C-alpha positions in Angstrom: 54.3 43.0 -75.2 54.2 43.6 -78.9 51.8 46.3 -80.3 50.2 45.5 -83.5 49.2 48.9 -85.0 47.1 48.8 -88.1 45.9 52.1 -89.7 46.3 54.4 -92.5 49.4 56.5 -93.2 49.2 60.3 -93.6 49.7 59.9 -97.4 46.8 57.5 -97.8 44.5 59.7 -95.8 45.5 62.8 -97.8 44.9 60.9 -101.1 41.4 59.8 -100.0 40.6 63.3 -98.9 41.8 64.8 -102.2 39.6 62.3 -104.2 36.6 63.1 -102.0 37.1 66.9 -102.5 37.4 66.5 -106.3 34.2 64.4 -106.5 32.2 66.8 -104.2 33.4 69.9 -106.2 32.2 68.3 -109.4 28.8 67.7 -107.9 28.5 71.3 -106.7 29.3 72.7 -110.1 26.8 70.5 -111.8 23.9 71.5 -109.5 23.9 75.2 -110.5 22.7 74.6 -114.1 20.0 72.3 -112.8 18.8 75.1 -110.5 18.6 77.5 -113.4 16.6 75.0 -115.4 14.2 74.3 -112.5 13.7 78.0 -112.0 12.8 78.4 -115.7 10.4 75.5 -115.7 8.8 76.6 -112.5 8.2 80.1 -113.8 6.7 78.9 -117.1 4.5 76.4 -115.4 3.2 78.9 -112.9 2.6 81.5 -115.6 0.6 79.0 -117.7 -1.5 78.0 -114.6 -2.2 81.7 -113.9 -3.2 82.4 -117.4 -5.6 79.4 -117.4 -6.9 80.6 -114.1 -7.5 84.1 -115.5 -9.4 82.7 -118.5 -11.5 80.4 -116.4 -12.3 83.2 -113.9 -13.4 85.5 -116.7 -15.7 82.7 -118.1 -17.2 81.7 -114.7 -17.8 85.3 -113.4 -18.7 86.8 -116.9 -16.3 89.7 -116.4 -13.2 90.8 -118.2 -10.0 89.9 -116.5 -6.8 91.8 -117.2 -3.2 90.4 -117.3 -0.5 93.0 -116.9 3.3 92.5 -116.9 5.8 95.0 -115.4 9.0 94.7 -117.4 11.3 96.5 -115.0 9.7 95.4 -111.7 9.8 91.6 -112.4 6.1 90.9 -111.7 2.8 90.4 -113.2 -0.8 91.0 -112.0 -4.1 89.5 -112.9 -7.2 91.6 -111.8 -10.8 92.1 -112.6 -11.0 95.8 -112.0 -8.5 98.3 -110.7 -10.7 99.2 -107.7 -10.9 95.5 -106.6 -8.1 93.5 -105.0 -5.8 91.6 -107.5 -6.7 88.0 -108.2 -3.0 87.1 -108.7 0.2 89.0 -107.9 3.4 87.2 -108.8 7.0 88.3 -108.5 9.7 86.4 -110.3 13.5 86.4 -110.5 15.4 89.3 -112.0 17.1 86.7 -114.2 13.8 86.4 -116.1 12.9 89.1 -118.6 9.5 89.5 -120.4 9.5 91.5 -123.6 6.5 92.5 -125.7 6.3 91.1 -129.2 3.2 91.4 -131.4 1.2 91.2 -128.2 1.8 94.0 -125.7 2.4 93.1 -122.0 -1.1 94.2 -121.2 -4.1 92.2 -122.4 -7.6 91.0 -121.3 -9.6 87.8 -121.3 -13.1 88.7 -122.3 -16.2 87.3 -120.5 -16.4 84.4 -123.0 -12.8 83.4 -122.5 -11.5 84.9 -125.7 -8.5 87.2 -125.6 -8.8 90.9 -126.5 -5.7 90.8 -128.8 -3.8 87.9 -130.3 -0.1 87.7 -130.8 3.0 86.7 -128.9 5.5 87.9 -126.4 9.0 86.7 -125.4 10.4 85.5 -122.1 14.2 85.4 -121.8 16.0 83.6 -119.0 19.7 82.9 -118.3 19.8 79.8 -120.5 16.7 79.8 -122.8 14.2 81.9 -124.6 10.5 81.2 -124.7 7.7 82.6 -126.9 4.1 82.6 -125.6 1.6 82.8 -128.5 -2.1 83.5 -128.1 -4.2 82.3 -131.0 -7.1 84.2 -132.5 -10.5 82.9 -131.6 -10.9 80.9 -128.4 -8.1 82.4 -126.2 -5.9 79.4 -126.5 -2.2 79.8 -126.1 1.0 77.7 -126.2 4.6 78.1 -125.1 7.5 77.3 -127.4 11.2 77.2 -126.6 13.4 79.0 -129.0 
């Protein structure tokens, strides 16, 4: 009886395993920057949506709505009055920092949707820096990447 054994040698198996580990480690290292970018985009998108909500709420309810950032606590609040529950309370990553610019980190949307002050503030993340600018007049704003 003759045995016909076909298979891989130890050297061939180790070579395939080494190639697999190299490819998988490259994939793991390329995922981390994507996660940072997604975290930035998610934060900016959520902040824009919350600011639009605050503006629309002030128009529809004919009340002033306040937006307040806490620099050191990594959160922001949107509320109508201090004695009422907050409309929005968001916490964000400690990798994201919000700094006042020509606009302080405390402003209001008036009952007609205009903003109480105009100017800009800065958001700094691990990889990028953004500036949110509020225009004089209608309470419009835009986000630019610096």
